[in-house]
N, C-alpha and C positions, 0 to 999 in steps of 0.2 A: 685558212678552209682552202678548198678547191672545187673545180665544177668542172662539167665538161658539156661537148658539145658532139653532136651526132652529125657527119657528113657521109655526102657519098662520092666517091672520087671514081670515074669512068676512064679505063684505057685498053682500050681494043675490045671493047663490049662488054669488059670485066669490070663488076661495080666494087667497090672497096669502102667499107663501112669503117669510120675512124672514130676513135674516141679522143676526145682531146682533155687534157687534164693542166687545171692551173691553179694560181692562187690568185681567187676571188677577189678581194679585197684590195688587192695591191696592182693587179695585174689586168682586170675585167676590161678598161678601155683598149688595151694593148690586144688582148683576145678577140675585143671586135673586130679590129681592123684585119687580124687574119680569117676570121669566118666572114668577113664581108667580101673580102677580096677572093675568096674560097667560091661563095655562092652566088656572086654575078656572072661567073663564066657557064660556058654552055655544058650541058650535061653534068651537071653537078647540083644537086639538092639538099638542102639544109633538112634536117628531120628533127630538128629540136633544139633549144638551149635553154639550161636550165639554169636560174638565177640563186641567190643566196637564201631567200625564203625556202626553198626545197630540201636545199643541205641541212639547214639549221634545222626544219622539221623533223627531220630524222635523225640528226643528231642528239635532238632531244628523246628523242624516244629511246636511247642507247647506242651503244655501239656495237652489238650486235645487228641491229635493225640496218643501222648506216651499213656495214660493211655488207649487209645481204644487199640493201640498195645498188651500189655501188658494182657488186657482182652479179646483178642482175643487169644492169647496164650495160655490161662488157658485153653479153650473151647478143651473138649476131654480128660482133663485129671482126675485123681480123686485122686491125692495127691500133695503137695507141701512141698519141704523138703528146709530150708533155712541152708546153708553151713557158720556155724559160725567164723569169725575170729576177731580180735581185734577190727575192727570199724563198724563190720555188723549192729549191732544195731542201731546207730545211723543214717545210709542211708535213706532218705525220700522217696526213689522207692522201697526200699524191704520193707520198713513198707507199702507201696501201695500194693505190690503185697501177703503181709501176710494177710492183711485184705481183699483186694478183694478174694482171696482163701476162706478165712473164708465165707464171704458172697454167695460166688458161692457154698457153701456145700462139698469143697474140706477136706479131712484129711491133718492135719499140723504135722511135727516134725521137730528137728533141730539137726543139725552135728556141735559139735566143730570141728576146724580142723585146729586150731592153733600149734598143735603139727606136723603137717605134714612139713616138710622140704620144704624150698623152692628151688629155682635154685643156691642159694648161700649156701645152706646146714644148713640155720636158719629155727628154729622155733621163735614161737611170744609168747607175753602175750596172756593169756586169754582174749577174748572181754565179755561184757555183754550178758546177753540173750534178746535176740530181744522179746520176747513173754512178757516179763516182762515191757515194755514199750508201750505196746497196751493193750486193755480193752475194753470191752462191756457191754452195757446195755439193759436188757429186760424190757419193759413196753407195756403192751396193746397186746401181741404177735411180737410185733417188734424188732428188736434188731438194736438199734446204737451204735456207734464206737467212741472209746476214746484214746487218746496217751498222753504219758508223754513228756511235753514242757518247758523246764526250769526248775521249780519247783514245778509243778503244772499239774494236769488232766486238759485236755480241749476235746473239741468237736472235732472230726475227722471226717469231710465231704467232703474227697476225693472219698470217696465210699458211695453210697447211702445204706439206712436203708433196711434189708431184714425181710419177716416174720421167724418165727422160724422154720417153715418145709422148706424154701429156705436153709438154712445154713444147714440143713442135721447133726446139732448137737442136742444132748440130753438137752433142756434148759428151764428154768421156769420162767414165770414172777416175775419181783423185783430181778432177780438177776444182780448184779454189779461187775463184775470180770477182772481179768487179764489174757491175752491170755496162762499165765504160768501156771494156775490152771489148764488148759485143754489139752495143746499140751506139750509134752516130749522132751528135747533132751539129744543128747548121744555125746560121744567123740568117733570120729574115731580111734583113736591110743589106748585106753585104754578100750574102749569098742568092739573093734576088729571089725570098720564098715567095710572091707574088706569081713567077713563071714556074719554078721549080717544086712548089708543095705536091703537086701531083706524083712527080717522078719519086719524089722522098717515101711518101706513101706506099708505091710500088716498090720500092726496093726495099722497104721494112717488110712487107707482105710475103715477099720472095723469099728472104733470108730467114722467115718462120714456116718458109713452106706453103705458103698460103695461094 
């Protein structure tokens, strides 16, 4: 399961509203470290932090309700950052959040958080890059989606196709690539996320023309 956190980042008087996606049960403590380091700095305001009960209530109401809830949560954001733990890449709703973000023209990036200690003082093994398990195909000006399932690429139909213009990305007809060819990932510890998260958000926004 995943959840998200809205944040505001300001650079040169420009506000970047960011949607954070992560695996709640396994990584909530580490995600809080990222959140707390962000909101304690000047000119950065937290706009909400949804917990498991919100996600579960929407999930019980049905897949379409949950999809609509996630899509509405993305409204007004410019960037999606996925906080990558040991199991994040395999979470179906994390995948949905990333594909829907691409489809709606958001900038994307990832941050590895497995090196952050949890409440027991433990780190975790690195997980797979979620962007390596998602792909896109451009044909006739339309962008459709793919995911790695089992041992093969299959169509990903939970998110509708989009025109190139709608994605906000620089794409060409005939492209068939993994998300990992376009969107970077960083490590919170080794790449000094405390100091650099704002720059990562700004870079992702600019890549999407925001």
